Backbone as CSV, one residue per row, in Angstrom:
resi,resn,N_x,N_y,N_z,CA_x,CA_y,CA_z,C_x,C_y,C_z
1,MET,2.715,11.744,-2.722,3.495,10.569,-3.070,4.670,10.962,-3.945
2,GLU,5.828,10.385,-3.668,7.000,10.674,-4.471,6.794,10.177,-5.893
3,GLY,7.156,11.002,-6.868,6.997,10.615,-8.264,8.044,9.626,-8.706
4,MET,7.804,9.024,-9.879,8.745,8.050,-10.427,10.124,8.674,-10.619
5,GLN,10.158,9.947,-10.932,11.433,10.601,-11.202,12.010,11.275,-9.954
6,GLY,11.212,11.379,-8.870,11.609,12.244,-7.781,12.336,11.590,-6.624
7,THR,12.331,10.279,-6.518,12.933,9.617,-5.388,14.453,9.719,-5.449
8,THR,15.080,9.953,-4.320,16.522,10.090,-4.286,17.149,8.935,-3.514
9,HIS,18.478,8.842,-3.614,19.239,7.824,-2.897,18.952,7.901,-1.402
10,LEU,18.671,9.116,-0.890,18.416,9.303,0.530,17.138,8.614,0.985
11,LYS,16.263,8.267,0.045,15.011,7.595,0.382,15.190,6.093,0.565
12,LEU,16.351,5.546,0.214,16.555,4.101,0.306,16.404,3.559,1.734
13,PRO,16.890,4.257,2.770,16.637,3.759,4.127,15.150,3.683,4.457
14,VAL,14.353,4.611,3.923,12.899,4.570,4.123,12.332,3.325,3.441
15,PHE,12.775,3.100,2.204,12.352,1.908,1.462,12.730,0.645,2.229
16,LYS,13.958,0.600,2.732,14.448,-0.559,3.475,13.610,-0.813,4.722
17,SER,13.252,0.265,5.428,12.450,0.130,6.636,11.097,-0.511,6.341
18,ILE,10.461,-0.075,5.253,9.171,-0.647,4.862,9.327,-2.115,4.486
19,MET,10.412,-2.455,3.803,10.644,-3.849,3.413,10.843,-4.728,4.642
20,GLU,11.470,-4.198,5.681,11.642,-4.965,6.914,10.293,-5.222,7.585
21,HIS,9.438,-4.197,7.604,8.081,-4.378,8.136,7.361,-5.494,7.380
22,THR,7.471,-5.447,6.057,6.792,-6.432,5.221,7.371,-7.822,5.422
23,GLY,8.696,-7.914,5.554,9.340,-9.203,5.787,8.886,-9.844,7.085
24,ASP,8.726,-9.023,8.120,8.243,-9.546,9.407,6.819,-10.061,9.283
25,ARG,6.004,-9.339,8.513,4.601,-9.724,8.386,4.421,-10.948,7.501
26,ARG,5.182,-11.001,6.392,4.998,-12.075,5.408,6.041,-13.174,5.530
27,ASP,6.867,-13.068,6.577,7.776,-14.151,6.936,8.835,-14.438,5.875
28,PHE,9.560,-13.401,5.440,10.722,-13.617,4.588,11.886,-12.767,5.100
29,ILE,13.100,-13.172,4.733,14.289,-12.445,5.153,14.600,-11.386,4.104
30,ASP,14.586,-10.127,4.519,14.835,-9.043,3.576,16.326,-8.890,3.305
31,ARG,16.638,-8.279,2.179,18.025,-8.023,1.791,18.583,-6.843,2.589
32,PRO,19.905,-6.766,2.736,20.502,-5.641,3.461,20.388,-4.348,2.661
33,LEU,20.520,-3.220,3.339,20.447,-1.923,2.676,21.494,-1.810,1.572
34,SER,22.675,-2.389,1.786,23.753,-2.317,0.792,23.340,-2.930,-0.541
35,TYR,22.464,-3.934,-0.492,21.962,-4.573,-1.717,21.154,-3.574,-2.546
36,TYR,20.239,-2.862,-1.877,19.416,-1.876,-2.574,20.259,-0.693,-3.053
37,GLU,21.268,-0.316,-2.259,22.156,0.771,-2.673,22.941,0.396,-3.929
38,ALA,23.376,-0.862,-3.989,24.105,-1.320,-5.174,23.196,-1.332,-6.401
39,MET,21.942,-1.760,-6.210,20.978,-1.736,-7.315,20.785,-0.305,-7.814
40,TRP,20.612,0.617,-6.866,20.403,2.026,-7.219,21.598,2.574,-8.001
41,ASP,22.794,2.340,-7.464,24.007,2.887,-8.079,24.222,2.365,-9.493
42,ASN,23.812,1.124,-9.743,24.067,0.511,-11.046,22.927,0.651,-12.048
43,LEU,21.716,0.915,-11.559,20.563,0.872,-12.461,19.751,2.166,-12.539
44,HIS,19.836,3.020,-11.531,18.950,4.171,-11.505,19.264,5.181,-12.601
45,ASP,20.525,5.562,-12.744,20.874,6.624,-13.698,20.555,6.246,-15.141
46,SER,20.534,4.946,-15.434,20.207,4.490,-16.788,18.699,4.434,-17.017
47,GLY,17.915,4.688,-15.967,16.462,4.685,-16.097,15.815,3.338,-15.877
48,ILE,16.605,2.327,-15.536,16.057,0.979,-15.359,15.348,0.840,-14.013
49,LEU,15.898,1.475,-12.973,15.344,1.331,-11.626,14.700,2.636,-11.162
50,LYS,13.484,2.522,-10.636,12.789,3.666,-10.052,12.040,3.195,-8.815
51,ILE,11.853,4.107,-7.884,11.143,3.776,-6.647,10.010,4.767,-6.433
52,LEU,8.847,4.242,-6.103,7.708,5.071,-5.709,7.486,4.911,-4.214
53,ILE,7.306,6.021,-3.531,7.053,6.001,-2.092,5.757,6.761,-1.808
54,ALA,4.847,6.137,-1.084,3.568,6.755,-0.728,3.634,7.274,0.701
55,ASP,3.478,8.581,0.858,3.437,9.220,2.175,2.032,9.746,2.445
56,ILE,1.683,9.836,3.702,0.429,10.481,4.071,0.741,11.747,4.858
57,ASP,0.061,12.830,4.510,0.172,14.098,5.215,-1.020,14.195,6.171
58,PHE,-0.768,14.009,7.450,-1.860,13.966,8.418,-2.534,15.331,8.588
59,ASN,-1.795,16.416,8.376,-2.413,17.744,8.445,-3.443,17.921,7.339
60,GLU,-3.071,17.522,6.134,-4.000,17.611,5.004,-5.184,16.669,5.214
61,TYR,-4.897,15.478,5.719,-5.949,14.498,6.018,-6.938,15.077,7.030
62,GLU,-6.417,15.744,8.047,-7.266,16.342,9.077,-8.100,17.489,8.508
63,GLN,-7.490,18.334,7.696,-8.204,19.460,7.090,-9.342,18.977,6.197
64,ASN,-9.069,17.968,5.384,-10.100,17.432,4.491,-11.246,16.798,5.275
65,THR,-10.903,16.120,6.373,-11.937,15.492,7.197,-12.801,16.541,7.880
66,LYS,-12.169,17.603,8.378,-12.931,18.693,9.014,-13.836,19.388,7.997
67,LYS,-13.333,19.555,6.787,-14.135,20.175,5.734,-15.363,19.311,5.426
68,GLU,-15.144,18.007,5.351,-16.267,17.096,5.098,-17.262,17.138,6.252
69,LEU,-16.768,17.200,7.488,-17.631,17.287,8.665,-18.475,18.558,8.626
70,ASP,-17.849,19.690,8.292,-18.572,20.969,8.212,-19.690,20.903,7.173
71,GLU,-19.407,20.277,6.044,-20.397,20.184,4.973,-21.597,19.332,5.384
72,VAL,-21.327,18.213,6.065,-22.417,17.339,6.515,-23.250,18.045,7.580
73,GLU,-22.585,18.699,8.537,-23.305,19.409,9.605,-24.155,20.545,9.022
74,LYS,-23.604,21.253,8.067,-24.342,22.349,7.436,-25.562,21.816,6.689
75,SER,-25.388,20.714,5.976,-26.486,20.113,5.221,-27.600,19.654,6.161
76,LEU,-27.217,19.026,7.263,-28.197,18.553,8.242,-28.946,19.724,8.871
77,LYS,-28.219,20.738,9.276,-28.830,21.911,9.907,-29.794,22.608,8.945
78,ASP,-29.376,22.744,7.702,-30.193,23.400,6.690,-31.473,22.604,6.411
79,ARG,-31.349,21.294,6.374,-32.511,20.442,6.105,-33.516,20.532,7.255
80,ILE,-33.023,20.488,8.486,-33.906,20.566,9.654,-34.623,21.915,9.709
81,TYR,-33.892,22.989,9.413,-34.487,24.327,9.419,-35.625,24.427,8.393
82,LYS,-35.358,23.932,7.191,-36.377,24.004,6.134,-37.571,23.122,6.463
83,HIS,-37.305,21.980,7.081,-38.390,21.083,7.459,-39.253,21.692,8.553
84,ASP,-38.621,22.236,9.586,-39.354,22.783,10.735,-40.122,24.047,10.380
85,ASN,-39.681,24.728,9.337,-40.368,25.956,8.924,-41.210,25.740,7.664
86,ASN,-41.492,24.473,7.399,-42.342,24.100,6.263,-41.814,24.636,4.928
87,LEU,-40.500,24.703,4.803,-39.891,25.160,3.556,-39.417,23.982,2.699
88,LEU,-39.494,22.783,3.291,-39.020,21.599,2.592,-40.097,20.536,2.601
89,LYS,-40.504,20.102,1.418,-41.473,19.020,1.301,-40.738,17.707,1.100
90,MET,-40.859,16.829,2.074,-40.150,15.553,2.001,-40.939,14.508,2.757
91,ASN,-40.903,13.307,2.241,-41.511,12.188,2.937,-40.867,12.070,4.325
92,GLU,-41.708,11.991,5.367,-41.193,11.992,6.734,-40.235,10.826,6.994
93,LYS,-40.556,9.677,6.428,-39.703,8.506,6.626,-38.335,8.729,5.978
94,LYS,-38.357,9.307,4.773,-37.105,9.593,4.071,-36.328,10.690,4.785
95,TYR,-37.059,11.663,5.312,-36.441,12.766,6.049,-35.687,12.244,7.272
96,GLU,-36.347,11.398,8.058,-35.723,10.839,9.254,-34.531,9.950,8.888
97,SER,-34.676,9.189,7.800,-33.595,8.302,7.358,-32.364,9.094,6.925
98,THR,-32.600,10.180,6.189,-31.487,11.018,5.730,-30.790,11.686,6.900
99,ASN,-31.583,12.152,7.860,-30.990,12.767,9.059,-30.140,11.768,9.840
100,LYS,-30.629,10.538,9.925,-29.880,9.503,10.639,-28.539,9.226,9.938
101,GLN,-28.565,9.166,8.605,-27.332,8.948,7.854,-26.335,10.064,8.114
102,ASP,-26.836,11.308,8.153,-25.952,12.443,8.402,-25.389,12.409,9.823
103,ASN,-26.238,12.073,10.786,-25.764,11.998,12.168,-24.727,10.889,12.339
104,ASP,-24.934,9.781,11.663,-23.952,8.686,11.700,-22.629,9.143,11.079
105,SER,-22.731,9.890,9.972,-21.523,10.400,9.305,-20.784,11.383,10.203
106,ILE,-21.537,12.227,10.878,-20.934,13.212,11.785,-20.177,12.509,12.910
107,GLU,-20.802,11.485,13.466,-20.163,10.730,14.541,-18.888,10.040,14.031
108,ARG,-18.985,9.462,12.836,-17.822,8.778,12.244,-16.684,9.766,11.976
109,LEU,-17.006,10.927,11.426,-15.983,11.915,11.081,-15.321,12.499,12.332
110,LYS,-16.090,12.690,13.392,-15.518,13.178,14.644,-14.531,12.171,15.227
111,LYS,-14.897,10.904,15.161,-13.981,9.852,15.634,-12.731,9.795,14.757
112,GLN,-12.941,10.017,13.467,-11.819,10.005,12.534,-10.839,11.130,12.833
113,ILE,-11.359,12.306,13.172,-10.505,13.448,13.509,-9.689,13.159,14.766
114,GLU,-10.323,12.537,15.754,-9.594,12.177,16.971,-8.512,11.142,16.672
115,LYS,-8.815,10.213,15.766,-7.837,9.203,15.382,-6.656,9.844,14.661
116,ILE,-6.934,10.824,13.820,-5.866,11.530,13.104,-4.949,12.240,14.101
117,LYS,-5.530,12.817,15.137,-4.721,13.480,16.173,-3.798,12.475,16.854
118,ASP,-4.302,11.260,17.068,-3.468,10.206,17.648,-2.325,9.837,16.701
119,TYR,-2.655,9.762,15.400,-1.610,9.469,14.408,-0.512,10.535,14.458
120,LYS,-0.905,11.792,14.547,0.063,12.894,14.550,0.952,12.839,15.791
121,LYS,0.362,12.452,16.926,1.155,12.319,18.142,2.179,11.193,18.007
122,GLU,1.771,10.115,17.335,2.645,8.940,17.228,3.666,9.059,16.105
123,TYR,3.244,9.630,14.956,4.097,9.611,13.767,4.580,10.987,13.305
124,GLY,4.015,12.066,13.852,4.351,13.391,13.349,3.392,13.798,12.242
125,ASP,3.769,14.815,11.490,2.875,15.352,10.463,2.786,14.471,9.229
126,LYS,3.861,13.734,8.937,3.870,12.881,7.739,4.413,11.501,8.083
127,LYS,3.960,10.490,7.312,4.422,9.117,7.542,4.423,8.369,6.224
128,THR,5.469,7.586,5.994,5.516,6.734,4.812,4.628,5.520,5.025
129,LEU,3.754,5.247,4.063,2.813,4.133,4.167,3.291,2.893,3.417
130,GLY,3.854,3.101,2.244,4.261,1.958,1.424,5.169,2.387,0.295
131,THR,5.745,1.416,-0.374,6.714,1.713,-1.423,6.871,0.527,-2.368
132,ILE,7.300,0.817,-3.597,7.578,-0.227,-4.577,8.836,0.145,-5.359
133,LEU,9.708,-0.833,-5.565,10.867,-0.679,-6.430,10.527,-1.283,-7.789
134,PHE,10.647,-0.483,-8.841,10.311,-0.907,-10.198,11.572,-1.104,-11.027
135,LEU,11.526,-2.082,-11.919,12.526,-2.230,-12.968,11.837,-1.971,-14.301
136,ILE,12.429,-1.106,-15.111,11.834,-0.715,-16.380,12.777,-1.127,-17.500
137,TYR,12.315,-2.057,-18.313,13.207,-2.601,-19.346,12.372,-3.064,-20.543
138,GLY,12.875,-2.775,-21.743,12.137,-3.188,-22.936,10.785,-2.502,-22.990
139,ASN,9.729,-3.298,-23.091,8.376,-2.733,-23.169,7.585,-2.961,-21.889
140,GLU,8.301,-3.159,-20.778,7.634,-3.563,-19.545,8.065,-2.740,-18.342
141,VAL,7.095,-2.460,-17.464,7.366,-1.907,-16.135,7.091,-3.020,-15.131
142,LEU,8.122,-3.423,-14.397,8.035,-4.566,-13.493,8.053,-4.102,-12.047
143,SER,7.018,-4.471,-11.292,6.966,-4.211,-9.858,7.736,-5.322,-9.150
144,LEU,8.996,-5.046,-8.776,9.869,-6.107,-8.278,9.764,-6.316,-6.772
145,PHE,10.037,-5.273,-6.010,9.972,-5.356,-4.549,9.028,-4.283,-4.037
146,GLY,8.286,-4.606,-2.997,7.403,-3.597,-2.425,6.863,-4.026,-1.084
147,GLY,6.349,-3.059,-0.352,5.799,-3.393,0.946,4.979,-2.259,1.519
148,THR,4.366,-2.541,2.662,3.491,-1.607,3.349,3.793,-1.632,4.835
149,ASP,3.725,-0.474,5.475,3.866,-0.413,6.929,2.680,-1.145,7.546
150,ASP,2.957,-2.231,8.258,1.861,-3.068,8.763,1.031,-2.377,9.837
151,ASN,1.527,-1.269,10.399,0.745,-0.533,11.397,-0.278,0.396,10.760
152,LEU,-0.142,0.635,9.449,-1.024,1.587,8.768,-1.605,0.990,7.488
153,MET,-1.859,-0.291,7.496,-2.347,-0.965,6.299,-3.760,-0.546,5.933
154,GLN,-4.487,0.046,6.895,-5.868,0.453,6.630,-5.956,1.540,5.564
155,PHE,-4.833,2.211,5.275,-4.839,3.249,4.250,-4.663,2.690,2.834
156,GLN,-4.408,1.373,2.726,-4.369,0.685,1.425,-3.424,1.383,0.436
157,SER,-2.218,1.700,0.893,-1.276,2.421,0.032,-0.839,1.615,-1.185
158,ALA,-0.922,0.289,-1.100,-0.502,-0.544,-2.240,-1.322,-0.225,-3.488
159,TYR,-2.614,0.062,-3.312,-3.454,0.424,-4.460,-2.970,1.732,-5.077
160,THR,-2.620,2.700,-4.221,-2.166,4.002,-4.706,-0.860,3.881,-5.482
161,VAL,0.098,3.131,-4.932,1.412,3.026,-5.559,1.328,2.242,-6.874
162,HIS,0.571,1.155,-6.881,0.425,0.385,-8.122,-0.318,1.193,-9.185
163,TYR,-1.314,1.947,-8.763,-2.029,2.795,-9.711,-1.067,3.789,-10.358
164,ALA,-0.202,4.400,-9.532,0.775,5.358,-10.055,1.749,4.673,-11.009
165,GLY,2.142,3.427,-10.671,3.036,2.684,-11.548,2.397,2.359,-12.879
166,ILE,1.140,1.954,-12.849,0.402,1.653,-14.077,0.240,2.915,-14.926
167,LYS,-0.090,4.016,-14.266,-0.241,5.290,-14.980,1.073,5.691,-15.649
168,TYR,2.181,5.493,-14.944,3.490,5.811,-15.520,3.732,4.963,-16.768
169,ALA,3.399,3.677,-16.681,3.598,2.783,-17.823,2.773,3.234,-19.029
170,ILE,1.522,3.616,-18.784,0.640,4.067,-19.868,1.136,5.385,-20.458
171,ASP,1.454,6.337,-19.577,1.883,7.660,-20.035,3.171,7.608,-20.845
172,ASN,4.011,6.597,-20.596,5.303,6.515,-21.269,5.349,5.434,-22.346
173,GLY,4.184,4.894,-22.693,4.090,4.008,-23.845,4.558,2.586,-23.646
174,TYR,4.637,2.119,-22.396,5.022,0.724,-22.166,3.800,-0.183,-22.383
175,LYS,4.046,-1.365,-22.907,2.952,-2.252,-23.292,2.454,-3.138,-22.149
176,ARG,3.293,-3.304,-21.133,2.902,-4.252,-20.082,3.333,-3.744,-18.710
177,TYR,2.437,-3.923,-17.744,2.749,-3.673,-16.342,2.747,-5.021,-15.645
178,ASN,3.883,-5.403,-15.109,4.064,-6.735,-14.531,3.987,-6.650,-13.007
179,PHE,2.957,-7.288,-12.436,2.808,-7.325,-10.983,3.778,-8.293,-10.323
180,TYR,4.479,-9.060,-11.127,5.461,-10.040,-10.686,4.754,-11.252,-10.062
181,GLY,5.399,-11.894,-9.123,4.995,-13.243,-8.733,3.696,-13.364,-7.976
182,ILE,3.025,-14.483,-8.209,1.888,-14.933,-7.419,2.063,-16.425,-7.190
183,THR,1.296,-16.969,-6.298,1.336,-18.407,-6.097,0.621,-19.104,-7.244
184,GLY,1.109,-20.275,-7.618,0.440,-21.047,-8.661,-0.718,-21.867,-8.123
185,ASP,-0.893,-21.822,-6.809,-1.982,-22.550,-6.153,-3.130,-21.578,-5.921
186,PHE,-4.209,-21.730,-6.664,-5.337,-20.805,-6.576,-6.434,-21.293,-5.641
187,ASN,-6.074,-22.202,-4.754,-7.006,-22.668,-3.735,-7.249,-21.551,-2.733
188,LYS,-8.502,-21.323,-2.375,-8.844,-20.232,-1.462,-8.242,-20.409,-0.075
189,ASP,-7.828,-21.636,0.260,-7.214,-21.893,1.567,-5.733,-21.555,1.581
190,ASN,-5.167,-21.289,0.414,-3.753,-20.941,0.337,-3.517,-19.596,1.025
191,PRO,-2.508,-19.507,1.915,-2.271,-18.244,2.635,-1.925,-17.073,1.720
192,LEU,-1.493,-17.346,0.484,-1.148,-16.281,-0.457,-2.257,-16.022,-1.484
193,TYR,-3.433,-16.593,-1.231,-4.544,-16.407,-2.166,-4.956,-14.933,-2.228
194,GLY,-4.862,-14.245,-1.088,-5.216,-12.821,-1.051,-4.317,-11.985,-1.940
195,LEU,-3.037,-12.366,-2.039,-2.110,-11.648,-2.915,-2.543,-11.784,-4.373
196,TYR,-2.980,-12.981,-4.728,-3.481,-13.216,-6.086,-4.719,-12.365,-6.355
197,LEU,-5.649,-12.329,-5.407,-6.876,-11.550,-5.591,-6.573,-10.061,-5.708
198,PHE,-5.612,-9.583,-4.920,-5.239,-8.170,-4.964,-4.737,-7.796,-6.358
199,LYS,-3.825,-8.591,-6.904,-3.260,-8.276,-8.217,-4.291,-8.487,-9.326
200,LYS,-5.132,-9.481,-9.155,-6.178,-9.750,-10.140,-7.206,-8.624,-10.178
201,SER,-7.377,-7.927,-9.046,-8.402,-6.882,-8.960,-8.114,-5.699,-9.883
202,PHE,-6.884,-5.579,-10.370,-6.553,-4.495,-11.287,-6.925,-4.838,-12.734
203,GLY,-7.464,-6.037,-12.941,-7.880,-6.427,-14.286,-6.817,-7.156,-15.084
204,GLY,-5.793,-7.626,-14.393,-4.709,-8.314,-15.088,-5.035,-9.766,-15.392
205,LYS,-4.093,-10.432,-16.016,-4.261,-11.843,-16.335,-3.036,-12.615,-15.882
206,VAL,-3.237,-13.886,-15.588,-2.155,-14.745,-15.123,-1.326,-15.209,-16.317
207,VAL,-0.013,-15.054,-16.215,0.907,-15.540,-17.247,1.840,-16.550,-16.590
208,GLU,1.810,-17.786,-17.057,2.645,-18.835,-16.473,3.973,-18.918,-17.228
209,LEU,5.068,-18.808,-16.479,6.399,-18.889,-17.063,7.016,-20.256,-16.771
210,ILE,8.247,-20.438,-17.190,8.872,-21.755,-17.097,9.122,-22.182,-15.658
211,GLY,9.196,-21.197,-14.752,9.410,-21.549,-13.347,10.858,-21.359,-12.932
212,GLU,11.193,-21.860,-11.756,12.539,-21.697,-11.245,13.004,-22.974,-10.566
213,TYR,14.316,-23.083,-10.372,14.872,-24.233,-9.686,16.168,-23.818,-9.013
214,ASP,16.640,-24.632,-8.080,17.897,-24.370,-7.386,19.027,-25.135,-8.080
215,LEU,20.051,-24.402,-8.482,21.254,-25.029,-9.016,22.240,-25.136,-7.864
216,VAL,22.430,-26.339,-7.340,23.240,-26.559,-6.151,24.726,-26.597,-6.524
217,ILE,25.464,-25.595,-6.083,26.902,-25.527,-6.327,27.667,-26.274,-5.241
218,SER,27.206,-26.092,-3.997,27.827,-26.775,-2.861,26.743,-27.439,-2.037
219,LYS,26.749,-28.754,-1.981,25.734,-29.471,-1.213,25.810,-29.126,0.269
220,PHE,27.032,-28.940,0.758,27.202,-28.623,2.184,26.533,-27.296,2.529
221,TRP,26.891,-26.222,1.808,26.345,-24.903,2.105,24.863,-24.819,1.768
222,TYR,24.438,-25.572,0.781,23.016,-25.591,0.419,22.204,-26.213,1.556
223,THR,22.702,-27.324,2.084,22.035,-27.999,3.203,22.073,-27.132,4.448
224,ALA,23.237,-26.513,4.701,23.383,-25.650,5.875,22.421,-24.473,5.807
225,TYR,22.278,-23.900,4.607,21.364,-22.768,4.432,19.923,-23.172,4.731
226,ASN,19.502,-24.311,4.189,18.125,-24.756,4.399,17.833,-25.049,5.865
227,ILE,18.820,-25.629,6.554,18.650,-25.902,7.978,18.565,-24.586,8.754
228,ALA,19.473,-23.661,8.442,19.487,-22.371,9.131,18.195,-21.603,8.885
229,PHE,17.662,-21.696,7.657,16.434,-20.990,7.313,15.259,-21.535,8.120
230,LYS,15.204,-22.865,8.299,14.131,-23.468,9.087,14.242,-23.058,10.555
231,ILE,15.484,-23.024,11.068,15.698,-22.611,12.460,15.274,-21.154,12.654
232,TYR,15.609,-20.314,11.654,15.235,-18.889,11.704,13.730,-18.734,11.820
233,HIS,12.981,-19.483,11.007,11.525,-19.375,11.020,10.944,-19.880,12.346
234,LYS,11.545,-20.932,12.898,11.057,-21.448,14.186,11.296,-20.419,15.291
235,LEU,12.500,-19.825,15.319,12.815,-18.819,16.321,11.932,-17.590,16.168
236,LYS,11.656,-17.230,14.916,10.797,-16.097,14.672,9.382,-16.365,15.179
237,GLY,8.921,-17.616,14.987,7.594,-17.990,15.471,7.528,-17.945,16.981
238,ILE,8.618,-18.378,17.645,8.674,-18.342,19.116,8.655,-16.903,19.615
239,LYS,9.394,-16.017,18.895,9.437,-14.605,19.268,8.063,-13.979,19.186
240,LYS,7.305,-14.338,18.115,5.953,-13.794,17.971,5.051,-14.264,19.092
């Protein structure tokens, strides 16, 4: 994973790509790349803006999985040998149960290795999983924008990136890590309830602020924007 200090301007298109994936999944219109470039140019050198990017190395993933498979197979083989040669005293029921667990693990790991090979064919040796843009100001590290590649969400990169952000905040003496917005509706039927649970799972607490409102400068353009936004969502729904 790219460190807080290691991300370069060249990574912004990668960040933008992930944000587009997230916008499609969560139904919002993402900002243009020029917006993020302007943020970088004005805020990065002063230390206010940092980006974390989580990549997966499929070669390393495959090696670790094969190593785990070898260890399970060796353990199973060794246990059977000791049992069959009366070198291992074990309750027969427990013995059979342990062997079954190992055989299930072996089957799972073999399937996992085949899946990794498919990933490598589709994505190459490495793939970006997720990313977060942070703003660092005063005594706070703020997770402002972030997203995950919706095709690889099973790797749960959001946990990894937020963990790294929290660790950075602790290591550098910041008093607060801000997960940013959640819905104020904590009803389990709310479509954004899962976002609340995800952020709450890190042990945080809800802080209610004054809120936000629209200051209408031009009624015409404000109305036109709202109409266009509704049409966009309808067309997007039809496309899906």
